[in-house]
N, C-alpha and C positions, 0 to 999 in steps of 0.2 A: 585528480578529476573525481572519479567515483572511488569510494572506499568500501571495503568489505564491512558489513555490519552484522552484529549478532543481535539476538533478542534482548540482551542486557545492555543497558546504557547507564553510564555513570552520571549522577546528578552533581551539581556544584559542591554539595556538602559531602561528597564521597560515597553516598549511598547509591545502591543500584535499584532500578525499577525494570520490570519486564514489560515490553511492548507487546501488544497483541499481534497476531499474524496479519490481521486485517490492517492495522495501523502501519506495520512495517511495509506491507505491499503498497498502501496508498503513498507512503513516503518515497518508495522506489519509483512509482509511477510519476510522481511529481518531479523527481530528479531527471528521469528520461524525457519528460515533457520539456523541461528547461533545456536539456541538451539538444533536443530537436529544434527548438527555437533559435538556439545559438549558432548552429551550423549553417553554412552556405551551400554545402554539398547536397544535392537532391537525394542521392542514394543513402548517404549517412542520415539525413533527416528521416527518410522512410524507415530505415533500420531502427532509429530511436523511437519513432512513432509506433512501430509494431511492438517493440519492447514495452512501451508505455501501455499499449492496449492489453498486452498479456498480463502485466501487473495489475491493471484495473480489473480484469476478469478474475484474477486470483483474489484480489481484495474483496470483491463483491461476494465471492464464494465463501470467504472466511468470516464475513460479518454475521454476527448472531441474528437470528430471526425470532420473532415472538409469535407464537401461535395462540389463537384464542382458546381459552379453557372451555371446552365443550361440556364439561361436567357442571358448570355453573349456569344451568338453564333456568329461566324464570317460570317454567311450567311446573 
């Protein structure tokens, strides 16, 4: 069902690449969303939905944000 994942994933050519924390969290959220849709048990669905929401929250917190450079004013 679910597998433990690390930040390192092997590509088909045998090389590794590092996923970002945000990317890993979005992938976990997608897995739990799929599990929530697959189950017929209401309590299990609620459990997976809460886990999905927690992973979405983490993913949003880990996303890089761009701040405007206030030193580049036109004045």
